[in-house]
SERO-4910 file (N, C-alpha, C, O; in steps of 0.05 Angstrom, whole numbers):
BEGIN
 pado doro    nc1    nc2    nc3   cac1   cac2   cac3    cc1    cc2    cc3    oc1    oc2    oc3
  Unk    A   1576   2368   1695   1581   2352   1724   1596   2374   1737   1607   2392   1724
  Unk    A   1596   2372   1764   1606   2387   1782   1638   2377   1792   1648   2356   1786
  Unk    A   1645   2394   1804   1676   2389   1811   1675   2369   1833   1695   2354   1837
  Unk    A   1655   2368   1846   1656   2341   1863   1645   2316   1850   1649   2295   1862
  Unk    A   1632   2315   1826   1630   2293   1812   1653   2282   1799   1660   2258   1797
  Unk    A   1667   2308   1789   1692   2300   1771   1714   2284   1791   1727   2264   1785
  Unk    A   1716   2301   1820   1732   2284   1841   1725   2257   1847   1741   2239   1853
  Unk    A   1698   2254   1847   1692   2226   1849   1695   2207   1830   1698   2184   1838
  Unk    A   1694   2210   1803   1701   2197   1781   1736   2191   1785   1750   2171   1783
  Unk    A   1741   2213   1790   1779   2206   1788   1784   2181   1810   1795   2160   1803
  Unk    A   1774   2188   1836   1775   2171   1856   1765   2145   1856   1776   2127   1869
  Unk    A   1743   2142   1841   1733   2111   1830   1750   2101   1809   1747   2077   1805
  Unk    A   1766   2114   1793   1781   2101   1778   1806   2095   1797   1815   2072   1792
  Unk    A   1816   2106   1813   1840   2098   1829   1829   2075   1847   1843   2056   1853
  Unk    A   1803   2077   1855   1803   2053   1874   1806   2030   1856   1820   2011   1861
  Unk    A   1787   2033   1832   1788   2006   1814   1815   2000   1805   1820   1976   1805
  Unk    A   1836   2018   1796   1851   2013   1779   1877   2006   1799   1893   1988   1794
  Unk    A   1878   2023   1820   1900   2022   1840   1896   1998   1860   1912   1979   1860
  Unk    A   1872   2001   1879   1867   1982   1901   1850   1959   1888   1844   1941   1903
  Unk    A   1843   1957   1865   1825   1939   1857   1836   1912   1846   1859   1911   1837
  Unk    A   1821   1890   1846   1835   1869   1833   1862   1869   1815   1884   1859   1818
  Unk    A   1850   1883   1798   1872   1887   1777   1884   1910   1776   1875   1932   1768
  Unk    A   1908   1905   1785   1927   1936   1788   1936   1943   1760   1944   1927   1743
  Unk    A   1933   1969   1759   1942   1984   1726   1966   1999   1741   1958   2012   1759
  Unk    A   1990   1999   1738   2009   2018   1748   2011   2043   1733   2020   2063   1745
  Unk    A   2002   2045   1710   1998   2070   1692   1983   2089   1708   1990   2113   1710
  Unk    A   1956   2079   1723   1940   2099   1734   1958   2116   1752   1953   2140   1751
  Unk    A   1975   2110   1767   2000   2130   1783   2005   2150   1763   1996   2173   1764
  Unk    A   2016   2144   1749   2027   2168   1731   2002   2183   1719   2003   2208   1718
  Unk    A   1977   2169   1710   1957   2188   1701   1941   2205   1721   1935   2228   1714
  Unk    A   1933   2197   1746   1915   2211   1762   1926   2212   1783   1910   2217   1800
  Unk    A   1960   2208   1796   1964   2217   1818   1984   2247   1813   1996   2253   1793
  Unk    A   1983   2260   1833   2000   2280   1830   2035   2272   1832   2042   2251   1844
  Unk    A   2052   2287   1822   2080   2276   1823   2093   2275   1857   2110   2260   1865
  Unk    A   2083   2289   1869   2090   2291   1897   2061   2273   1915   2060   2282   1938
  Unk    A   2050   2262   1913   2030   2250   1918   2031   2237   1948   2046   2217   1950
  Unk    A   2018   2243   1968   2024   2232   2000   2006   2206   1996   1985   2211   1984
  Unk    A   2010   2179   2005   1995   2154   2005   2004   2148   2034   2028   2144   2037
  Unk    A   1982   2148   2061   1990   2142   2086   1970   2125   2096   1947   2133   2096
  Unk    A   1975   2101   2106   1963   2088   2126   1980   2080   2144   2004   2081   2146
  Unk    A   1956   2068   2162   1979   2063   2196   1988   2033   2190   1997   2021   2210
  Unk    A   1987   2021   2168   2006   1992   2172   2031   2002   2162   2052   1991   2168
  Unk    A   2029   2024   2146   2061   2023   2129   2069   2051   2130   2053   2069   2136
  Unk    A   2094   2055   2126   2112   2080   2131   2096   2095   2105   2089   2082   2086
  Unk    A   2090   2131   2105   2076   2138   2088   2100   2142   2064   2124   2142   2068
  Unk    A   2086   2147   2040   2097   2137   2018   2096   2163   2004   2075   2174   2011
  Unk    A   2109   2177   1988   2109   2204   1972   2120   2199   1950   2141   2187   1950
  Unk    A   2108   2209   1923   2117   2207   1897   2104   2182   1879   2099   2159   1886
  Unk    A   2102   2191   1859   2096   2168   1844   2109   2138   1845   2099   2115   1848
  Unk    A   2138   2147   1841   2154   2120   1837   2156   2104   1867   2162   2080   1868
  Unk    A   2150   2119   1887   2153   2107   1916   2118   2093   1925   2112   2078   1944
  Unk    A   2101   2102   1908   2076   2091   1911   2071   2068   1888   2052   2052   1888
  Unk    A   2089   2070   1873   2092   2042   1853   2106   2023   1864   2094   2001   1866
  Unk    A   2129   2025   1873   2144   2009   1890   2134   1997   1912   2143   1975   1920
  Unk    A   2114   2011   1926   2108   2002   1951   2078   1984   1937   2074   1963   1950
  Unk    A   2061   1987   1918   2043   1973   1910   2056   1950   1897   2044   1928   1900
  Unk    A   2076   1949   1883   2090   1921   1872   2092   1906   1888   2082   1883   1885
  Unk    A   2109   1916   1917   2119   1899   1936   2094   1891   1948   2096   1869   1959
  Unk    A   2072   1901   1950   2051   1888   1968   2033   1874   1949   2021   1856   1961
  Unk    A   2025   1874   1919   2019   1855   1909   2042   1836   1901   2036   1823   1881
  Unk    A   2060   1833   1909   2080   1808   1901   2078   1792   1925   2082   1768   1923
  Unk    A   2073   1800   1944   2065   1783   1971   2043   1772   1971   2040   1749   1979
  Unk    A   2024   1789   1960   1988   1781   1961   1982   1792   1938   1975   1814   1932
  Unk    A   1986   1765   1922   1981   1765   1888   1946   1768   1883   1936   1780   1864
  Unk    A   1934   1755   1903   1905   1767   1902   1888   1787   1912   1864   1788   1913
  Unk    A   1912   1809   1922   1897   1831   1939   1881   1846   1920   1888   1853   1897
  Unk    A   1853   1853   1932   1831   1877   1921   1817   1884   1950   1809   1870   1969
  Unk    A   1817   1907   1945   1803   1935   1954   1774   1945   1943   1772   1954   1920
  Unk    A   1753   1942   1960   1729   1952   1939   1718   1971   1957   1721   1969   1982
  Unk    A   1703   1990   1946   1684   2009   1959   1663   1985   1976   1657   1962   1971
  Unk    A   1656   2005   2001   1637   1998   2016   1604   2008   2017   1583   1997   2023
  Unk    A   1614   2034   2007   1587   2054   2007   1594   2072   1983   1613   2067   1968
  Unk    A   1576   2094   1980   1582   2113   1964   1610   2133   1972   1618   2136   1995
  Unk    A   1617   2141   1956   1633   2165   1959   1618   2186   1962   1596   2190   1952
  Unk    A   1635   2205   1985   1631   2230   1988   1646   2252   1980   1671   2250   1982
  Unk    A   1634   2277   1970   1653   2289   1960   1649   2318   1971   1625   2323   1972
  Unk    A   1663   2339   1980   1656   2369   1988   1686   2380   1977   1708   2373   1986
  Unk    A   1680   2400   1954   1704   2417   1953   1731   2393   1939   1727   2374   1924
  Unk    A   1755   2401   1950   1772   2383   1939   1777   2357   1949   1796   2342   1941
  Unk    A   1756   2351   1972   1760   2319   1982   1742   2304   1976   1719   2312   1971
  Unk    A   1750   2276   1975   1730   2253   1974   1737   2236   1996   1760   2233   2006
  Unk    A   1713   2223   2004   1713   2199   2025   1706   2184   2018   1688   2188   2001
  Unk    A   1714   2152   2025   1704   2129   2014   1708   2117   2035   1726   2124   2050
  Unk    A   1691   2092   2040   1690   2068   2056   1698   2048   2037   1689   2045   2014
  Unk    A   1720   2029   2054   1724   2009   2036   1723   1982   2051   1718   1984   2075
  Unk    A   1729   1954   2039   1737   1929   2049   1753   1919   2030   1757   1927   2008
  Unk    A   1766   1895   2042   1786   1879   2028   1806   1865   2042   1808   1863   2066
  Unk    A   1825   1854   2021   1848   1842   2039   1856   1817   2014   1848   1818   1990
  Unk    A   1867   1803   2021   1882   1782   2007   1901   1761   2019   1909   1767   2042
  Unk    A   1909   1737   2008   1925   1720   2020   1955   1721   2015   1963   1727   1993
  Unk    A   1972   1716   2036   2003   1718   2028   2009   1701   2019   2018   1685   2036
  Unk    A   2010   1689   1987   2017   1662   1977   2042   1673   1959   2048   1660   1938
  Unk    A   2057   1696   1965   2074   1704   1944   2103   1710   1958   2114   1696   1975
  Unk    A   2112   1731   1947   2140   1747   1965   2137   1749   1992   2113   1749   2000
  Unk    A   2156   1751   2010   2169   1758   2029   2164   1789   2032   2174   1804   2015
  Unk    A   2147   1801   2054   2136   1828   2061   2148   1839   2084   2141   1827   2105
  Unk    A   2163   1859   2087   2175   1873   2111   2168   1903   2107   2182   1921   2113
  Unk    A   2142   1906   2096   2133   1935   2098   2112   1938   2118   2095   1955   2113
  Unk    A   2111   1926   2138   2086   1930   2156   2105   1944   2181   2127   1934   2188
  Unk    A   2094   1967   2193   2105   1974   2215   2120   1959   2235   2141   1964   2246
  Unk    A   2102   1940   2238   2110   1922   2271   2126   1902   2255   2139   1890   2272
  Unk    A   2131   1892   2231   2146   1867   2226   2142   1860   2196   2131   1875   2180
  Unk    A   2150   1834   2189   2146   1829   2166   2139   1801   2163   2137   1786   2183
  Unk    A   2136   1793   2138   2123   1759   2135   2146   1748   2110   2157   1758   2091
  Unk    A   2147   1720   2123   2170   1718   2101   2149   1701   2078   2125   1703   2079
  Unk    A   2161   1687   2060   2148   1685   2031   2123   1662   2041   2124   1646   2060
  Unk    A   2104   1666   2024   2088   1643   2023   2075   1629   2048   2076   1606   2055
  Unk    A   2061   1654   2065   2055   1637   2091   2025   1632   2087   2017   1621   2107
  Unk    A   2009   1636   2071   1984   1629   2070   1970   1642   2087   1946   1636   2089
  Unk    A   1980   1662   2101   1957   1677   2115   1943   1702   2108   1954   1723   2102
  Unk    A   1913   1697   2110   1892   1718   2101   1888   1741   2115   1888   1739   2140
  Unk    A   1886   1762   2107   1873   1786   2116   1848   1799   2105   1847   1804   2081
  Unk    A   1825   1806   2124   1808   1822   2114   1804   1841   2128   1802   1838   2153
  Unk    A   1800   1864   2115   1791   1884   2140   1777   1910   2125   1774   1909   2101
  Unk    A   1771   1927   2138   1754   1954   2129   1772   1981   2139   1788   1981   2157
  Unk    A   1765   2000   2124   1775   2032   2132   1760   2048   2119   1741   2039   2106
  Unk    A   1765   2071   2120   1759   2099   2109   1781   2115   2101   1799   2121   2117
  Unk    A   1779   2121   2078   1798   2141   2067   1791   2168   2056   1772   2171   2040
  Unk    A   1804   2185   2063   1802   2216   2056   1822   2221   2034   1846   2218   2041
  Unk    A   1817   2228   2008   1835   2237   1986   1830   2263   1981   1808   2273   1984
  Unk    A   1854   2278   1972   1849   2306   1974   1862   2311   1942   1886   2307   1937
  Unk    A   1843   2320   1923   1850   2328   1894   1852   2356   1886   1834   2371   1894
  Unk    A   1873   2365   1870   1876   2389   1854   1880   2389   1829   1903   2384   1821
  Unk    A   1863   2394   1812   1863   2396   1775   1860   2372   1775   1867   2363   1753
  Unk    A   1853   2353   1790   1841   2331   1776   1864   2305   1783   1862   2282   1775
  Unk    A   1883   2314   1799   1900   2302   1807   1896   2293   1836   1884   2308   1851
  Unk    A   1907   2265   1848   1904   2260   1881   1933   2272   1885   1953   2269   1871
  Unk    A   1928   2286   1907   1957   2301   1924   1951   2281   1948   1971   2275   1961
  Unk    A   1932   2271   1956   1935   2256   1987   1923   2237   1981   1907   2241   1962
  Unk    A   1925   2216   1990   1906   2192   2004   1914   2185   2036   1936   2179   2045
  Unk    A   1893   2188   2048   1900   2188   2082   1881   2173   2090   1858   2180   2089
  Unk    A   1891   2140   2104   1875   2128   2105   1872   2118   2133   1893   2113   2144
  Unk    A   1847   2113   2150   1848   2103   2175   1837   2068   2169   1815   2063   2157
  Unk    A   1852   2050   2177   1846   2019   2173   1846   2011   2195   1857   2019   2215
  Unk    A   1826   1987   2190   1826   1967   2217   1856   1948   2219   1857   1923   2219
  Unk    A   1879   1965   2220   1902   1952   2220   1910   1935   2244   1933   1926   2245
  Unk    A   1891   1928   2264   1896   1915   2288   1884   1883   2274   1897   1862   2272
  Unk    A   1868   1886   2269   1851   1865   2252   1865   1852   2235   1865   1828   2236
  Unk    A   1882   1865   2215   1897   1856   2198   1923   1846   2205   1934   1827   2193
  Unk    A   1934   1858   2223   1958   1852   2240   1955   1826   2255   1976   1812   2256
  Unk    A   1935   1818   2265   1923   1804   2285   1920   1772   2260   1935   1753   2261
  Unk    A   1902   1775   2246   1902   1759   2224   1924   1747   2214   1928   1723   2210
  Unk    A   1942   1771   2208   1974   1755   2192   1988   1747   2219   2011   1739   2213
  Unk    A   1984   1745   2246   2000   1732   2262   2026   1752   2269   2047   1744   2279
  Unk    A   2021   1776   2262   2043   1796   2268   2037   1811   2290   2053   1830   2293
  Unk    A   2014   1809   2312   2006   1821   2334   1991   1801   2347   1975   1788   2333
  Unk    A   1993   1794   2374   1974   1779   2390   1953   1796   2405   1960   1816   2419
  Unk    A   1929   1789   2402   1910   1803   2422   1905   1782   2443   1904   1757   2440
  Unk    A   1902   1796   2465   1901   1778   2493   1870   1776   2492   1858   1764   2509
***
């Protein structure tokens, strides 16, 4: 297999086990670099394995059915893999104050479903960066955190 194929396999496992329906926190220690950067427009950037695991624990405590999945084939070139995705969940759990524009009290029942594109950088089989551009306006509108005129 080529380097690109290897990198796509790593990212596929990440999407399935980190962002997918069933979260496995061990995946962070296994394939994220110790100082990995995770950055999406809805949240403050996260850096390092422990910070990334804490982010996902809080996100999933608020959205127990959280699930994101690929919406197209992964594209790889050199150290980079690009993926399109969609997903979301229903906020039936804990309060969440992680959004840049505010937070949600516990158990609002509000649903979000949105899409995005992510660029991941890998080195030596580990993810060092995940930077995504998501439809945050749609998600925040669905959650009632912003109003669209």
